[in-house]
VOKOLTOR-76053 format. One record per residue (C-alpha): residue number from 1; residue in three letters; x, z, y. Coordinates in nm, 2 decimals. Layout:
N
+------+------+--------+--------+--------+
: tigu : fifi :      u :      w :      v :
+------+------+--------+--------+--------+
:  NUM :  ala :      X :      Z :      Y :
...
+------+------+--------+--------+--------+
***
This chain:
324
+------+------+--------+--------+--------+
: tigu : fifi :      u :      w :      v :
+------+------+--------+--------+--------+
:    1 :  met :   7.69 :  14.46 :  13.60 :
:    2 :  ala :   7.31 :  14.46 :  13.60 :
:    3 :  leu :   7.30 :  14.65 :  13.93 :
:    4 :  phe :   7.55 :  14.40 :  14.08 :
:    5 :  phe :   7.35 :  14.10 :  13.96 :
:    6 :  ala :   7.03 :  14.24 :  14.10 :
:    7 :  ser :   7.19 :  14.30 :  14.43 :
:    8 :  tyr :   7.33 :  13.95 :  14.43 :
:    9 :  leu :   6.98 :  13.81 :  14.36 :
:   10 :  leu :   6.83 :  14.01 :  14.64 :
:   11 :  thr :   7.09 :  13.88 :  14.88 :
:   12 :  leu :   7.04 :  13.52 :  14.76 :
:   13 :  gln :   6.66 :  13.55 :  14.79 :
:   14 :  leu :   6.69 :  13.68 :  15.15 :
:   15 :  ala :   6.93 :  13.40 :  15.24 :
:   16 :  met :   6.70 :  13.14 :  15.08 :
:   17 :  ser :   6.39 :  13.28 :  15.25 :
:   18 :  gln :   6.54 :  13.31 :  15.59 :
:   19 :  thr :   6.31 :  13.15 :  15.84 :
:   20 :  asn :   6.46 :  12.87 :  16.03 :
:   21 :  pro :   6.43 :  12.89 :  16.41 :
:   22 :  leu :   6.23 :  12.64 :  16.60 :
:   23 :  ile :   6.47 :  12.67 :  16.89 :
:   24 :  glu :   6.83 :  12.79 :  16.88 :
:   25 :  tyr :   7.06 :  12.81 :  17.18 :
:   26 :  glu :   7.43 :  12.91 :  17.16 :
:   27 :  pro :   7.65 :  12.86 :  17.47 :
:   28 :  glu :   7.92 :  12.71 :  17.25 :
:   29 :  asn :   7.70 :  12.40 :  17.21 :
:   30 :  ile :   7.69 :  12.31 :  17.58 :
:   31 :  asp :   7.78 :  11.95 :  17.66 :
:   32 :  gly :   7.85 :  11.93 :  18.03 :
:   33 :  ala :   7.54 :  12.09 :  18.18 :
:   34 :  val :   7.31 :  12.05 :  17.88 :
:   35 :  leu :   7.27 :  12.33 :  17.63 :
:   36 :  ala :   7.19 :  12.18 :  17.29 :
:   37 :  asn :   6.91 :  12.31 :  17.07 :
:   38 :  thr :   7.04 :  12.34 :  16.72 :
:   39 :  gly :   6.72 :  12.48 :  16.57 :
:   40 :  ala :   6.45 :  12.30 :  16.37 :
:   41 :  gly :   6.31 :  12.15 :  16.69 :
:   42 :  gly :   6.60 :  11.91 :  16.71 :
:   43 :  ser :   6.68 :  11.79 :  17.07 :
:   44 :  thr :   6.33 :  11.81 :  17.20 :
:   45 :  tyr :   6.41 :  12.12 :  17.40 :
:   46 :  asp :   6.77 :  12.07 :  17.50 :
:   47 :  leu :   6.82 :  12.26 :  17.83 :
:   48 :  asp :   6.94 :  12.09 :  18.14 :
:   49 :  leu :   7.13 :  12.36 :  18.33 :
:   50 :  ser :   7.28 :  12.14 :  18.60 :
:   51 :  ser :   7.06 :  12.28 :  18.88 :
:   52 :  ala :   7.11 :  12.64 :  18.79 :
:   53 :  leu :   7.48 :  12.59 :  18.74 :
:   54 :  ala :   7.53 :  12.39 :  19.06 :
:   55 :  ser :   7.34 :  12.67 :  19.26 :
:   56 :  asn :   7.56 :  12.94 :  19.10 :
:   57 :  leu :   7.24 :  13.10 :  18.96 :
:   58 :  ala :   7.37 :  13.07 :  18.61 :
:   59 :  ser :   7.71 :  13.02 :  18.46 :
:   60 :  ile :   7.88 :  12.95 :  18.12 :
:   61 :  glu :   8.16 :  13.19 :  18.08 :
:   62 :  asp :   8.43 :  13.24 :  17.82 :
:   63 :  val :   8.42 :  13.54 :  17.59 :
:   64 :  asp :   8.75 :  13.42 :  17.42 :
:   65 :  ala :   8.90 :  13.09 :  17.31 :
:   66 :  gln :   8.60 :  13.00 :  17.09 :
:   67 :  cys :   8.30 :  13.19 :  17.22 :
:   68 :  lys :   8.10 :  13.15 :  17.53 :
:   69 :  glu :   7.81 :  13.32 :  17.70 :
:   70 :  leu :   7.53 :  13.21 :  17.93 :
:   71 :  cys :   7.51 :  13.44 :  18.23 :
:   72 :  phe :   7.25 :  13.49 :  18.50 :
:   73 :  thr :   7.23 :  13.65 :  18.84 :
:   74 :  asp :   6.91 :  13.83 :  18.94 :
:   75 :  ala :   6.85 :  13.61 :  19.25 :
:   76 :  glu :   6.50 :  13.48 :  19.28 :
:   77 :  glu :   6.40 :  13.13 :  19.17 :
:   78 :  thr :   6.65 :  13.14 :  18.89 :
:   79 :  cys :   6.40 :  13.05 :  18.61 :
:   80 :  val :   6.57 :  12.84 :  18.34 :
:   81 :  lys :   6.26 :  12.68 :  18.18 :
:   82 :  val :   6.22 :  12.61 :  17.81 :
:   83 :  pro :   5.93 :  12.35 :  17.78 :
:   84 :  leu :   5.75 :  12.53 :  17.50 :
:   85 :  asp :   5.40 :  12.67 :  17.50 :
:   86 :  ile :   5.42 :  13.02 :  17.34 :
:   87 :  asp :   5.06 :  13.12 :  17.40 :
:   88 :  thr :   4.87 :  13.27 :  17.11 :
:   89 :  ala :   4.66 :  12.96 :  17.04 :
:   90 :  ala :   4.98 :  12.74 :  17.03 :
:   91 :  ile :   5.19 :  12.98 :  16.82 :
:   92 :  pro :   4.98 :  13.26 :  16.66 :
:   93 :  asn :   5.29 :  13.43 :  16.51 :
:   94 :  leu :   5.60 :  13.43 :  16.73 :
:   95 :  ser :   5.94 :  13.59 :  16.72 :
:   96 :  phe :   6.22 :  13.60 :  16.97 :
:   97 :  glu :   6.58 :  13.68 :  16.88 :
:   98 :  val :   6.83 :  13.74 :  17.16 :
:   99 :  leu :   7.19 :  13.86 :  17.15 :
:  100 :  leu :   7.24 :  13.98 :  17.50 :
:  101 :  lys :   7.40 :  14.22 :  17.75 :
:  102 :  gln :   7.27 :  14.37 :  18.07 :
:  103 :  arg :   7.52 :  14.35 :  18.35 :
:  104 :  ala :   7.34 :  14.53 :  18.63 :
:  105 :  tyr :   7.01 :  14.70 :  18.74 :
:  106 :  his :   6.88 :  14.67 :  19.10 :
:  107 :  glu :   6.57 :  14.89 :  19.09 :
:  108 :  his :   6.33 :  14.60 :  19.05 :
:  109 :  leu :   6.15 :  14.46 :  18.75 :
:  110 :  ala :   6.34 :  14.24 :  18.50 :
:  111 :  trp :   6.16 :  14.02 :  18.24 :
:  112 :  ile :   6.31 :  13.76 :  18.01 :
:  113 :  met :   6.17 :  13.51 :  17.76 :
:  114 :  ser :   5.85 :  13.52 :  17.97 :
:  115 :  asn :   5.55 :  13.29 :  18.02 :
:  116 :  asp :   5.35 :  13.56 :  18.21 :
:  117 :  asp :   5.13 :  13.44 :  18.49 :
:  118 :  gly :   4.97 :  13.77 :  18.57 :
:  119 :  ala :   4.82 :  13.91 :  18.25 :
:  120 :  phe :   5.12 :  14.07 :  18.09 :
:  121 :  asp :   5.16 :  13.76 :  17.86 :
:  122 :  arg :   5.42 :  13.73 :  17.59 :
:  123 :  ser :   5.76 :  13.85 :  17.73 :
:  124 :  ile :   6.06 :  14.08 :  17.67 :
:  125 :  ile :   6.05 :  14.33 :  17.95 :
:  126 :  met :   6.41 :  14.46 :  18.01 :
:  127 :  glu :   6.33 :  14.69 :  18.30 :
:  128 :  asp :   5.99 :  14.82 :  18.41 :
:  129 :  ser :   5.88 :  15.17 :  18.52 :
:  130 :  arg :   5.51 :  15.10 :  18.43 :
:  131 :  tyr :   5.58 :  15.15 :  18.06 :
:  132 :  gly :   5.66 :  15.53 :  18.07 :
:  133 :  ser :   5.89 :  15.77 :  18.24 :
:  134 :  gly :   6.19 :  15.59 :  18.39 :
:  135 :  asn :   6.27 :  15.22 :  18.33 :
:  136 :  lys :   6.18 :  15.11 :  17.98 :
:  137 :  leu :   6.23 :  14.82 :  17.74 :
:  138 :  ala :   5.90 :  14.68 :  17.63 :
:  139 :  leu :   5.70 :  14.37 :  17.52 :
:  140 :  gly :   5.42 :  14.17 :  17.69 :
:  141 :  val :   5.11 :  14.26 :  17.50 :
:  142 :  gly :   4.84 :  14.19 :  17.76 :
:  143 :  gly :   4.87 :  14.53 :  17.93 :
:  144 :  thr :   5.10 :  14.83 :  17.98 :
:  145 :  tyr :   5.16 :  15.10 :  17.72 :
:  146 :  thr :   5.40 :  15.39 :  17.67 :
:  147 :  ser :   5.73 :  15.26 :  17.55 :
:  148 :  val :   5.97 :  15.48 :  17.36 :
:  149 :  thr :   6.28 :  15.26 :  17.43 :
:  150 :  asn :   6.49 :  15.31 :  17.73 :
:  151 :  ser :   6.65 :  15.02 :  17.92 :
:  152 :  leu :   6.99 :  14.91 :  17.78 :
:  153 :  ala :   7.33 :  15.05 :  17.88 :
:  154 :  leu :   7.53 :  14.80 :  18.08 :
:  155 :  asn :   7.79 :  14.56 :  17.95 :
:  156 :  glu :   7.72 :  14.61 :  17.58 :
:  157 :  tyr :   7.60 :  14.33 :  17.36 :
:  158 :  arg :   7.28 :  14.43 :  17.17 :
:  159 :  his :   7.08 :  14.24 :  16.92 :
:  160 :  leu :   6.71 :  14.24 :  17.02 :
:  161 :  val :   6.42 :  14.09 :  16.82 :
:  162 :  ala :   6.05 :  14.08 :  16.94 :
:  163 :  val :   5.78 :  13.99 :  16.70 :
:  164 :  trp :   5.41 :  13.91 :  16.78 :
:  165 :  gln :   5.17 :  13.90 :  16.49 :
:  166 :  gly :   4.86 :  13.73 :  16.61 :
:  167 :  gly :   4.67 :  13.79 :  16.93 :
:  168 :  ala :   4.43 :  14.06 :  17.04 :
:  169 :  gly :   4.41 :  14.32 :  16.77 :
:  170 :  gly :   4.74 :  14.22 :  16.62 :
:  171 :  thr :   5.07 :  14.40 :  16.66 :
:  172 :  ala :   5.39 :  14.35 :  16.85 :
:  173 :  ser :   5.72 :  14.50 :  16.72 :
:  174 :  leu :   6.05 :  14.56 :  16.90 :
:  175 :  tyr :   6.38 :  14.58 :  16.70 :
:  176 :  leu :   6.71 :  14.68 :  16.85 :
:  177 :  asp :   7.03 :  14.63 :  16.65 :
:  178 :  gly :   6.83 :  14.58 :  16.34 :
:  179 :  val :   6.62 :  14.90 :  16.37 :
:  180 :  leu :   6.25 :  14.90 :  16.45 :
:  181 :  gln :   6.19 :  15.08 :  16.78 :
:  182 :  gln :   5.82 :  15.06 :  16.81 :
:  183 :  thr :   5.51 :  14.87 :  16.70 :
:  184 :  thr :   5.22 :  14.85 :  16.94 :
:  185 :  ala :   4.88 :  14.70 :  16.95 :
:  186 :  ile :   4.83 :  14.36 :  17.12 :
:  187 :  gln :   4.56 :  14.42 :  17.39 :
:  188 :  arg :   4.46 :  14.06 :  17.45 :
:  189 :  asn :   4.56 :  13.70 :  17.37 :
:  190 :  ser :   4.84 :  13.55 :  17.56 :
:  191 :  val :   4.67 :  13.28 :  17.77 :
:  192 :  ser :   4.91 :  13.15 :  18.04 :
:  193 :  asn :   4.87 :  12.86 :  18.27 :
:  194 :  leu :   5.24 :  12.78 :  18.22 :
:  195 :  asn :   5.35 :  12.53 :  17.97 :
:  196 :  tyr :   5.70 :  12.68 :  17.95 :
:  197 :  phe :   5.87 :  13.01 :  17.93 :
:  198 :  cys :   6.17 :  13.14 :  18.14 :
:  199 :  leu :   6.49 :  13.25 :  17.96 :
:  200 :  asn :   6.59 :  13.48 :  18.23 :
:  201 :  asp :   6.29 :  13.55 :  18.47 :
:  202 :  asn :   5.92 :  13.58 :  18.51 :
:  203 :  ala :   5.81 :  13.27 :  18.68 :
:  204 :  gly :   5.47 :  13.41 :  18.78 :
:  205 :  his :   5.61 :  13.69 :  19.00 :
:  206 :  ala :   5.88 :  13.77 :  19.25 :
:  207 :  asn :   6.15 :  14.04 :  19.18 :
:  208 :  his :   6.14 :  13.99 :  18.81 :
:  209 :  ala :   6.48 :  13.81 :  18.77 :
:  210 :  trp :   6.73 :  13.95 :  18.51 :
:  211 :  asn :   7.11 :  14.01 :  18.55 :
:  212 :  gly :   7.28 :  13.96 :  18.22 :
:  213 :  cys :   7.44 :  13.73 :  17.96 :
:  214 :  met :   7.31 :  13.58 :  17.64 :
:  215 :  asn :   7.52 :  13.47 :  17.35 :
:  216 :  val :   7.24 :  13.36 :  17.11 :
:  217 :  val :   6.87 :  13.27 :  17.18 :
:  218 :  arg :   6.64 :  13.19 :  16.89 :
:  219 :  val :   6.26 :  13.12 :  16.89 :
:  220 :  tyr :   6.06 :  13.13 :  16.56 :
:  221 :  asp :   5.71 :  13.02 :  16.50 :
:  222 :  ser :   5.66 :  13.29 :  16.25 :
:  223 :  ala :   5.66 :  13.67 :  16.24 :
:  224 :  leu :   6.00 :  13.78 :  16.12 :
:  225 :  thr :   6.00 :  14.06 :  15.85 :
:  226 :  ala :   6.21 :  14.38 :  15.87 :
:  227 :  ala :   6.44 :  14.24 :  15.60 :
:  228 :  glu :   6.49 :  13.92 :  15.80 :
:  229 :  val :   6.57 :  14.11 :  16.12 :
:  230 :  ser :   6.82 :  14.32 :  15.93 :
:  231 :  ser :   6.99 :  14.01 :  15.80 :
:  232 :  leu :   7.00 :  13.85 :  16.14 :
:  233 :  his :   7.14 :  14.16 :  16.29 :
:  234 :  gln :   7.43 :  14.15 :  16.04 :
:  235 :  gln :   7.50 :  13.79 :  16.13 :
:  236 :  ala :   7.50 :  13.89 :  16.50 :
:  237 :  val :   7.75 :  14.17 :  16.43 :
:  238 :  glu :   7.98 :  13.92 :  16.25 :
:  239 :  lys :   7.96 :  13.68 :  16.54 :
:  240 :  leu :   8.04 :  13.95 :  16.79 :
:  241 :  thr :   8.33 :  14.07 :  16.58 :
:  242 :  ser :   8.47 :  13.71 :  16.57 :
:  243 :  cys :   8.43 :  13.68 :  16.95 :
:  244 :  ser :   8.56 :  14.01 :  17.06 :
:  245 :  cys :   8.89 :  14.09 :  16.88 :
:  246 :  ser :   9.20 :  14.17 :  17.09 :
:  247 :  asp :   9.57 :  14.20 :  17.00 :
:  248 :  glu :   9.53 :  14.58 :  17.04 :
:  249 :  asp :   9.24 :  14.59 :  16.80 :
:  250 :  cys :   9.41 :  14.38 :  16.54 :
:  251 :  asp :   9.75 :  14.55 :  16.53 :
:  252 :  asp :   9.77 :  14.84 :  16.28 :
:  253 :  gly :  10.08 :  14.98 :  16.44 :
:  254 :  asp :  10.31 :  14.92 :  16.13 :
:  255 :  ile :  10.62 :  14.74 :  16.24 :
:  256 :  cys :  10.70 :  14.66 :  15.87 :
:  257 :  asn :  10.42 :  14.40 :  15.84 :
:  258 :  gly :  10.47 :  14.27 :  16.19 :
:  259 :  ala :  10.24 :  14.29 :  16.49 :
:  260 :  glu :   9.90 :  14.14 :  16.41 :
:  261 :  phe :   9.73 :  13.96 :  16.69 :
:  262 :  cys :   9.40 :  13.79 :  16.78 :
:  263 :  ala :   9.38 :  13.41 :  16.76 :
:  264 :  asp :   9.06 :  13.21 :  16.79 :
:  265 :  gly :   8.85 :  13.52 :  16.76 :
:  266 :  gln :   9.01 :  13.64 :  16.43 :
:  267 :  cys :   9.28 :  13.89 :  16.35 :
:  268 :  thr :   9.60 :  13.71 :  16.23 :
:  269 :  ser :   9.88 :  13.86 :  16.03 :
:  270 :  gly :  10.22 :  13.91 :  16.19 :
:  271 :  asp :  10.56 :  13.84 :  16.04 :
:  272 :  asp :  10.71 :  14.10 :  15.81 :
:  273 :  val :  11.03 :  14.27 :  15.94 :
:  274 :  glu :  11.35 :  14.14 :  15.78 :
:  275 :  cys :  11.59 :  14.42 :  15.70 :
:  276 :  pro :  11.96 :  14.38 :  15.62 :
:  277 :  ala :  12.08 :  14.35 :  15.26 :
:  278 :  asn :  12.01 :  14.67 :  15.06 :
:  279 :  phe :  11.77 :  14.80 :  15.32 :
:  280 :  leu :  11.39 :  14.84 :  15.31 :
:  281 :  cys :  11.14 :  14.87 :  15.58 :
:  282 :  ser :  10.98 :  15.21 :  15.57 :
:  283 :  ser :  10.62 :  15.23 :  15.70 :
:  284 :  glu :  10.64 :  15.60 :  15.70 :
:  285 :  arg :  10.96 :  15.61 :  15.92 :
:  286 :  gln :  10.89 :  15.28 :  16.10 :
:  287 :  gln :  11.24 :  15.15 :  16.05 :
:  288 :  cys :  11.48 :  14.99 :  15.81 :
:  289 :  val :  11.63 :  15.25 :  15.56 :
:  290 :  arg :  11.86 :  15.22 :  15.27 :
:  291 :  asp :  11.71 :  15.10 :  14.94 :
:  292 :  cys :  11.77 :  15.40 :  14.72 :
:  293 :  glu :  11.76 :  15.20 :  14.40 :
:  294 :  thr :  12.02 :  14.94 :  14.50 :
:  295 :  phe :  12.24 :  15.07 :  14.78 :
:  296 :  ala :  12.59 :  15.16 :  14.65 :
:  297 :  ile :  12.91 :  15.29 :  14.81 :
:  298 :  asp :  13.23 :  15.30 :  14.59 :
:  299 :  gly :  13.03 :  15.29 :  14.27 :
:  300 :  tyr :  12.79 :  15.56 :  14.38 :
:  301 :  leu :  12.41 :  15.49 :  14.41 :
:  302 :  arg :  12.21 :  15.63 :  14.69 :
:  303 :  asp :  11.98 :  15.90 :  14.55 :
:  304 :  cys :  11.62 :  15.94 :  14.70 :
:  305 :  ser :  11.60 :  16.31 :  14.62 :
:  306 :  glu :  11.70 :  16.59 :  14.86 :
:  307 :  glu :  11.92 :  16.75 :  14.60 :
:  308 :  phe :  12.18 :  16.48 :  14.59 :
:  309 :  asp :  12.36 :  16.26 :  14.84 :
:  310 :  tyr :  12.50 :  16.01 :  14.60 :
:  311 :  val :  12.49 :  15.98 :  14.22 :
:  312 :  lys :  12.74 :  15.79 :  14.01 :
:  313 :  thr :  12.59 :  15.65 :  13.69 :
:  314 :  asp :  12.81 :  15.57 :  13.39 :
:  315 :  val :  12.74 :  15.31 :  13.13 :
:  316 :  ala :  12.56 :  15.57 :  12.91 :
:  317 :  gly :  12.33 :  15.66 :  13.19 :
:  318 :  val :  12.47 :  16.01 :  13.24 :
:  319 :  ser :  12.47 :  16.10 :  13.61 :
:  320 :  ser :  12.70 :  16.34 :  13.79 :
:  321 :  gln :  12.67 :  16.48 :  14.13 :
:  322 :  ala :  12.92 :  16.36 :  14.39 :
:  323 :  ser :  12.97 :  16.44 :  14.76 :
:  324 :  asp :  13.01 :  16.21 :  15.05 :
+------+------+--------+--------+--------+
***
């Protein structure tokens, strides 16, 4: 009981101390061509996607009946601008949380969440060969470094968190699916001439556009802790589960409890099979079978054992074997 109570308190403390995002975008909150910010920043940074959507450079697509995703092509000039200054002086401690999937690679650089204007400013680098052997996943820290994280596999949603603690001399950490991948030194302050960052591109350079989809985007004006990242990852897993069920995933294959199905992102129970009187549905045999305790023929009760076919029971409860 004490262990349970301690675990409960820890969970409660984590929930209570969870940092609120300054900006939060979820495609389910789009109104026409405007993506609402549901974070602590209110409506200040709602995104007008009308131009990107009209030009087919971005699209809102259905994951299922209740979940949507914001998807981008990697054509140039696709920058969806978030009017927030994320330089070191403006936000000393900064965290990005993105639930995303990579749809394609085209052998060019791909940066997201970027305000870079030429000095490797704060960004999430999805594809770049300058950070080690092969294309790597990395962070903008004022220069290149050797990343230990490979670029992501295609068409799989991943939970990615980037944390910058301070400027030059501080640290930047990359988490993938709740697990710390690498912490590296920040080489210089992020000092960009841009007063915005791009969700899906690097506005300062050509051939940096990203091809993929986002389901959640959050910006925090604080450095998330490992415990907070783990909690956010669990929430992301729960959201993906609710968005990605299918009839095949839900059905356990037992005809007796009916065919379960996916509805509104959740597995829903089917209808139990109705057997004739004195029959039961057998999950083992996957069919209706005689109820051994109640089925009777000419006064004989069906016996469940292999030794007897039918058993006639007298008033005293004495049984005698009988044949068919």
